[in-house]
N, C-alpha and C positions, 0 to 999 in steps of 0.2 A: 942360896938364898934365891927366890923367884923375883923376876922384875916386877914392878907395879903394874897392874892392870892399864891403867890409863897413862902408860909412858909415851911421850909424844914422839920418840924415835921410833917406837915399835908401831904406833898408829900411822905414821906417815911414810914407812918403809916401802910402802908400793908406789910411791909418787914417781920415782925415776922409770920404773917399768911403764907406767902409764905414758909418760912422756915420750918414751922410745916408741911405744905403740900408736900414738897419735902421730908422731913423725913419720912412721911407717906407712900409717893410713894415708896421710896426705900425699907423700911421694907415690904410693899405688895409684891413687885417684888421678894425680897429675899424669903419670905414666899411661894410664889407660884411657883418659880422656883427651890427650895431647894438650891440656890447657898448662899454662905455667903454674908451678907450685904455689907461687905467691896468690895467685887467683884461686885456687883450690882451698888454700888455707883461708882465705877472705870469705869464702862463700861459706865455708865450714863453721867459721866464727859468726857471721851474721845469723845463720841458721840456729846455731847453738844458742846465740843470746836470745833470739826470738822465743825459742823452747823453753828456755830458762824463765823468761818473763811470764809467759802463759802458765807455766807449772807453778812458779811461785804465787800466782793469782789462785790457783786451784787448792794448794797446800794452805793458804790463808783462810780459804773458805771451809775446808775441812777441819782446821783447827777451831775456827769460831764455831761450826756446828758441833764438834766434840765438847766443846766448852759450855754451849748452851744444854746440850743434853746431860752434861755432868751436872749443871746447876740445877736443872729440872728434876734429877735425879734426887740430888742432895736435900731439895726442898720438900721431895715427895710428890710432885707433880705428875710424874710418870713413874713406872715399876717396870722392871725387867723380869 
């Protein structure tokens, strides 16, 4: 019997590998810059948070634009 497509265990099976890769990247950055590991991790966290916030705004704008185009298409105001 095949496992379900949306099995949460299968969907999140990659998270331990991601954690190990992030840990290795922070250690590598600390080693090559001479900065303490905690400082490299803090910088990475702040930069990723800022990128997330900017990306979230962009994603919301794209979703609104797609929704407006879908409504306009549904009402026949525009055709493709």
